[in-house]
Structure formats: C-alpha cells, structure tokens
N, C-alpha and C positions, 0 to 999 in steps of 0.2 A: 352220395359221397362217392367219389371215385376208389377204384382198388387201391391204388399205390397209396391215395391219402390215409385210406383206411387201415393199409400195412404201415404205413409211417406213424398214424397214432397208435396203434397197437403195439409195435415192436418198439418204439421209441418210449413209451409210455411204460411199458412192462420193463425193459432194460434200465429205465430210469429209477424206477419203483425197488426192482429187486436186482441190482447190478450183480453180474457173473464175475468171480475170479476177485472180489472186494469183499474185505479187506485184502492186503498183499498178505502171501505166506511169508514167516521170518525166513526160512530156508532160500527164499527165491530172489537172490541178490547179487546174481554173477554179471548181469549188465543192468545197469540202473540209469535214470536220468529223471529231473526233475524239468516239468512244462509249468508255463505260467503265461496266461493271456491277460495283458496289461488293461485292455481295453474293457474288460468285464469282470476280472479277478478270478476266473476259472483257473484252478491250480490242480495239477495232478503229479505223482511221482509212479513212474512203471517200473516193474523188475521184472526181469526175464531170466529163466534159469536155461542155459543152453548147454547142450552137452552133443558132442560131436556134430556140430552144425545144425542141431535142430532144437528148436524151443519145447523143451519137455514141459515146463510150467511158466505161468505169468500171473502177475497180478498186478494191480493199482491202488493208489489210496489217495485222497485228497476230495475235492469236491468242485462243483460245477453247477451251470444250468442243467436241464433236464437232456438237452442235446448233447453236452460235452459228456454228461456221466454215462448216456445211453450210448454214446459212440466208444468211450473206452471199454465198456462193458462188450460190446460187439466186437471190437478190434480183439480183445483178448480170446474170445470165442473162435474168431477166425484165424488166429496165427497159431495157437496151440496146438502144437505137434507137427507145423509146418518147419521147413528149414529157413534158415537165415533168410537166404536168396529168395524164397518165395515170400517170405514176409516182407522183404523190401521192395518186392514185385507189386506185391498188394498194397503197400504204402503209396507207391506211385500212382495206381490205379485209382486209388481213392480220392488222391489228392488231384489227380488230372480230372476226374470226373466232376468234382465239385469245385476247382479255381479256373478251369481253362473256359474259352468261347465255346459256347454248344456247339459250334461246327466243326472246330476241332477234335470234339470227342464224340461225334456223330456215329451212332452205332455201337459205341463202348458203352458196357452196362456192368453195375455190380451186381454179383450173384448172391441169392439166398437172402438171408434178413439184411446184408449190407445194403441192398435196394433200397430200404428206407431212409438211408442217408442222402440219397439223390434229390428228395423233396426240399433239402437244406438249400440248394442253389437258388430257390425262388426267394430267399431271404438272405442277401449278400452279407449283411452284417452277423448273420450266424456261423457262415463258413467256418470261421476261424475258432468255432466253439466245437464244430464238429471235426476238425482236424488237429485239433490240440493233443491228444491222446495219442494220434499217429506220428506227429511229429517228434512226441516224447519216446515213442517206442524207437522210431527211426535214429533219433540222437544215442538211446540207450544201447541198440545194437552196432551203432558206430563208435562206440568208446567215448562218446561226450557226456558229459554230466548235467547238461541244461538244453532245452528246447526253447525253440521260438516258432509263432506262425508266420511270421514275416518272411 
C-alpha cells in the first residue's frame, strides 16, 4: 500500500469515526450556513465564531458519508485560528486541487492532514462529498445562508 493511500485511510477513517469540532457549540453562530448535496444526501451546517477577522471557534453538525464527514472535521481543524482571508484562500486551494485538471494544479499540494483529501480526485463522484463542508464554510463567511457544490 503506498504512503498516500495509507495516509488517506488513516486520516479519513479517524476523522469520520471521531469528528473534531462536532457537534456544534451553541455559542458559535456568528457566521452560519447550511450545505446540502442533493446527489447523495450529505447535509451539514457550519457555524464559525469570528472575532476581529479571526475564526476563534468553529463547529459543524449534520451528517454524510465518511469522506464528507472527515472533510468537515479536517476543515474545522485547518481553519480554527486563521483569519477569514486565510480560510478563504485555503477554501480556494482545496477546491482547485480537487476540481481542476491535473495539469492546471501541477505542483500544488495540500499540506498536513489535508493531503488525505487529494486521493478523492481519483473518484470524481466523491469530489462533491469532499468539498461540501468547504463550500458551506465559504457561504457562512460570505454571509450567505445556504451552500451548493455546483
């Protein structure tokens, strides 16, 4: 088993079994959005507490497949303590790495545990599962109430 595949299995399965920042903390609702993937039924609500342009706390609720739950968990860990601008940049990076043609993102990588999401590219039907929580966070930070993976 290659290293990336092993990382994928370990990280995705761990974050699916024990999602971080789940369930939502009641006080964490200053930026909130609902995301739904009509193709598979995955559904999440993301809530972020933003103070002085920094995501001080974040949580999610809802459910979906292992990939979408793990991605939501990984996302909350990755953006907590980041500025809104840094979180938006990370959203763009994750989205581009997972959705763009390989030649357009050659040399671009996701760092740390987020690298586990890259292997989802091998399964195009699952990309929307991996990006749902990220789109929902983007909507919440943009003041929108709903998100779509379209």
